[in-house]
Every structure is written in C-alpha cells, then in structure tokens.
N, C-alpha and C positions, 0 to 999 in steps of 0.2 A: 460630836457630830459636826462635820464640816465639809463644805464643797469647794471645788475650784473651777473657775469659769474662764480660764485663760486658753485662748486658741492655740492648738498645737501647730508647730512649724511644718510647713510643707516639705516633703522630701526633696533633696537636691536634684536638679535636673541631670539627665544623662546617667542615671543609676543603672547598673547592670540588671539584666532580667533575672528572675528567680532561678531559671535553669543555669545561668552563668554563675550566680552566687552559690547554688547548690554544688556545682562542679568544683568551684574554688574551695568551698567549705569542706568538701570531702577529699581534699587533696592528700591529706595524710593517710586516710584509709585507702584511697586509690593507690598510693605508692606502695602500701603494705600488701594490698590484695591485687588490684588490677595490674599494677606494674610488674609485680612478681610473676603473676600468672601469664601475662603477655610474653615475658622473657622465657618462661618455661615452655609455653606452647609454640614458640618460634623454633624450637629445637627439632621439630619434625614429627615423625610418626608416633602414634599413641602406643605406649607400652606400660608395663607394670611399674617401671621406675618413674615414669612421668606421673602416673596416678598416685604413687606414694609421695612424691614431692608436692603434688597438688594438695594432698591431705595435710601435710605439714604447713603449707602456705595458708590454707583455710583456718587451721587451728591458731596460727600466729596472728591472724586478723580478728581473733575473738569471736569467730562464728560458733565455736563451742563443739563439743563432741557429738551431741545428738544431731545437730543440723549438718555438721560436716559429714557424718555417716550417711545421712539422708541424701545429701547432694552427690556423694560418691556413688551410692547405690543407683541413683537415678541416672547418673552419667554412664556408668557401666552398662546399664540397660539400654541407654540410647546408643552407645557404641555398637552393641550387638544388633539392636533393632534396625538402626538406620545405617549400619555399616560405615560408621565414621572412621576416618583414617588419619586426618591431619590435626595438628594442634589448633589450627584456625577453626575447624569444625567443632572441636571440643570446647573451645572458648565460647562459641555461639550457643552450644548446648548448655554450658554452665550458666550463661547469662539468662537463657530462657527458663532454666530450672530454678534459678534463684528468684526470678520474677514470680514464678508459680508459687514458691514458698512464701514470698512476702505479700502477694496480692490480697490474701484474706485480711491482712492488717489494715488495708486501705478502706477505711470507713469514715468518711467526713462527718463531722459533728453537725447535726441539724438541730437548731435551737428554736424551731418554729412551733414545736408542739405544746409549749407552755409559756405563760406570761405572768410573772417573770420566769425565765428559764434559769435555774439555780445551779451553778457549777462550783463544786468544792474542790480545792486543790490541796494535795498532800505531797510529802516527800521528806527526804533527809535534809539535814542542814547543808546549805551550799549547793543544792541541786539546781537552783535557779527559779524557785517558785514565784517569788515576788516580781522578778524581771519578766517572767513568762506571763504573769497576770497583766502587766502593762502592755505587753505586745498583743495579748489576746484582746484586750480592750480596743486597741487600734484596729485589729482584724475585724471584730464584730461591728465596730462603728463604720468601717468601710462597706459593710453589708447593709447599712442603714439602720442598725439596731442601737437603741439607747442602752447604756451600760452603767452599772453602779458597782463600786468596789467595796468589799468588806475587809477591814484590816484585822483579821482573826489571829494574827501573830501578836499577842499582847505582851509577850515576854521581851521582845527586842524592840527598843525604841527605834533602832536603825531601820527595821522592817516597816514600821509605821511611816517613818520619814520617807523611805524609798517609795512606798505606795503613794504617799502624798505627791511626790514629784511626778510619778506616772499619772496621777489624777490631773495635775496641772497640764502636762504635755498632751493628754488626751481629751481635756475638757470634760471630765466626768467627776461626779461626786464620790467622795471617799467617806465611809462611815468608820469611825475609829474612836478609841478611848485609851487612856493610859492605864496599864495594868488591868486588873479585873478578869472576868471570865470570858475566854474567847467565844464560847457558845452564846453568851449573852450579846456580844457585839454582832455576831452574825445573825442572831435572832432579830435584833433591832434593824439590821440592814435589810433583811427580807421584808419586814413590815414597811420600812421606808420605800422599798422598791414597789411593793404592791400599792401603796398610797400614791406614788408618783407615776404609775403606769410604765415602769421601767421594763425593758425587754429582757436583759441579761444581768444576773448578779454573779460576780466573780468573788468567791470567798477564799481568802488566804488563810493558812493555818501555820502554826509554828513547826519548824523542822524537828524531826525526831528520828531516832534510830529504831529499827524493828525490835531491838533487844531491850529498849526502854519500855517495859510492859505497862507501867503506869501512864506513860504518855500515849501509848497505843490505845489504852482504854479511854483516855481523855478525848482522843480524836473520834473514837466511836461514839462518845457522848455528844460531841459536836454534831455528828451526823444525825443522831436521834433528835436533838433540839431543832435542827433545821426542819425535820419532818413534822415537828409540832407547829412550827411557824407556817409551814406550807405542806399539807398532806401530799405524799408522793415524792417530795423533794429530799435530798438534792437529785436533780434529774441527770446529773453527770458527776462522777467522782474521778477526777484526773490525777494520776500519779506522775509527778515530774521526776525524770531520771537524768542524771548527768552521764553522758556517753563515756566519759573518762573512766568510769568504774568497771567497764567491761562486764565480765561474767557475774560480778556481784549484783548486777541489775536483776538477775533472775530471782535471787533470794528476796530482794526488795519487793518485786512484784508479788511474790507469793505471800510475804508477811503482811503487806498492806491490803492485799485482796482478802486475806483471812479476817482482817480487823474491820475493814470498811467497805468491802465489795467494790473493788476498782472496776470502772466501766470503760476507761480509756487511758492512754499513755501520752505523755509529752516527753520526747527525748531531746535534751538540750546539749549545746557545746560540741556538736559534731565537728565543728571547724577546728577544735583544739586537740583532737585525738586521732590515733590510728585504729581505734577500737570500734569503728562504726559497724563492723560486722556483727556486733552484739544484737543488732536488730534481727538478724537471721536466727540467732539463738533464741530470742524471745518468740519468734514466730513458730519455732519448732517445739519449745518446751513450756512457755508461759504465754500462749497467744491471747493478746488483748488488742482491741482496736488501737492503732497508732494514729491518734488524732492529728498531732502536730510534731514537726521536727524543727530544730533551731540550728542555724549555721553561721551566726554572727551576732554582733552587738546592736545592729540597727533595729529600729522599732518594727520594721517589716521583714526582719530576718527569721521570723517564726511563721511557718506556713503549713497547710495541710500536707500530710504524707501521701505521696503518689509513688507507688511501687516501681512503675516503669521509669519515671524520672530518676529515682534513686539508683536503680541498677545501671541505667545508661551513664549516670555520672561516675559510677565506679569503674566502668570498663572503657569509656571513651578516651 
C-alpha cells in the first residue's frame, strides 16, 4: 500500500479547446466518412446511385450493417417526406439522423450518489485501461472529488508501475501489491477509501480476452468481492474499448456485459483510427452509455461523450 503526494503539472498555456482537439482527433474518421460523403454529395441531385455509394461509404467507415441500414432507411424517408433534392440537403439530413442515433449514448457519469463511488474498469489487453484511469482521476479531481486508485492488475508489474506514475501526476493514493489476488487488492482499496472519506475509487483489472473463460470468471469474482466490501458496488462497470478494433467492439461489449454487467463505455484512441464510425454501430446493436471518449495522449484528452460535438467534428 503506498501513496504519492507530488503535485501534478499544470497544463501548458494556449492549449486548443476540446472541440478543436476532438476535430483534430477525428481527422482520420472524418476523411473516411465526412470527406467521402461531402465529395459524393457535391455531385448534384439525389438518385439511387448516390444512395448506393453512400451505403458503401458508411460501411467502409465501420458504421456496420445494422446502423448503415437504419441511416439509409431514415434518409430515404426524409427525402420523401421533406422533398429533399440536393446533396447538401441530404448531408444535413444525414448529420441530423446520425445525431439522433448517437444521442441516447450521451449519459454523463454522475458520481454524487455514493461515497465512495466505486468504478470498476475492464477490457482486453492494450485497450488503454490503465491510461484511462489516470485521465479519469484528473477529470474527477477537476470536479473537486478526491480519488483513490486500486491496482487490480496484479499480473503485470508494468501496469502497477504505470498506475503509480499516474498517481504521482494526479496527487492521489494508489493501493497496490505484487502478485496476489486482484480481488483482495480492490477489497483493501475500498476499505481504505471508506476510512479516508474518499469520493471516487477507480479499480483497474487485468486485460483479458472474452474467449479466456477462466479470466472472465475471475473478473466476475472481482465484482462480487467489491459488493462484499461495499453493498451495491461497483456503482459503475466501465468497459474500455480501443477504437482501432472496429466492429470487434460489438462482440467485446456483449461478452463483458454477459460476464459483469457493463454499465458504461470508454472508447479510446479515436485519434489513431479511421474506424470512429463504430460508435454508430454500438448505438444501433449494443447500446450502452458512452461515458467518455479519448482523442489523444494528453491527461485531459479523455472527456465526456457529447453526440452533437462528435457529429459536428465528423462533418465540419
């Protein structure tokens, strides 16, 4: 058990706004989706050929079959209902329809209902769980909350060390131990948080594939042990998804939801992929609140998902 009490560095001056960083971070997806669509819609009148090419463009942007079909059906209905004629009108209708699809995912995480509010994070190896925990710690501190980190990935020394660095940067305590039972580490962290009056506990877990059934059972055990430490907890089960995996995200959401009851999603690394359209696929086939999205390496590059900002960044 150890704590770090080093003050984090202030962010550099002149940093771009979140809207600017989001637009920059979605540049690859925008080139794949918004750029292609803009070129398509500049060609003039709406016809079947335009709609067929639009279908191909949506699928190539990893929006998925179900969401693509939904968007096309809604657009065709809008063309008839509103007597749309130009590509520009169709692009506006697409933007509005995509926003309608994504809006239900916009459910900011409210941690005021419990103290401590216990958040358990899960995901496959390399999804960005440990980094996301550090950024979430910074986010909650900015809201005036005290935070404690639980290093529940007891298999990887690098994960503990990485969490320790985030603890130093964010001026928060990290509860950790070498090896041992991850459930026991998190159990101790919950009791430490209760004793110290901490507002938010962020509990890391080891990465695992949904096909590793023994590890999926282990993470289910971690959740049960948390409930023993604090009845009703964890209060949020966040699944961290790497945007680069595209449509594979849907299978991950289903598998982890079956095992531990996912209550929210964090989608990371949107700045490194053209597959940001997978968020639309999630909205259509595996809808879960999208609590946060990440578009960069900076400590404040993980922010709550806002559907309108996301859609505007794709089409502007």
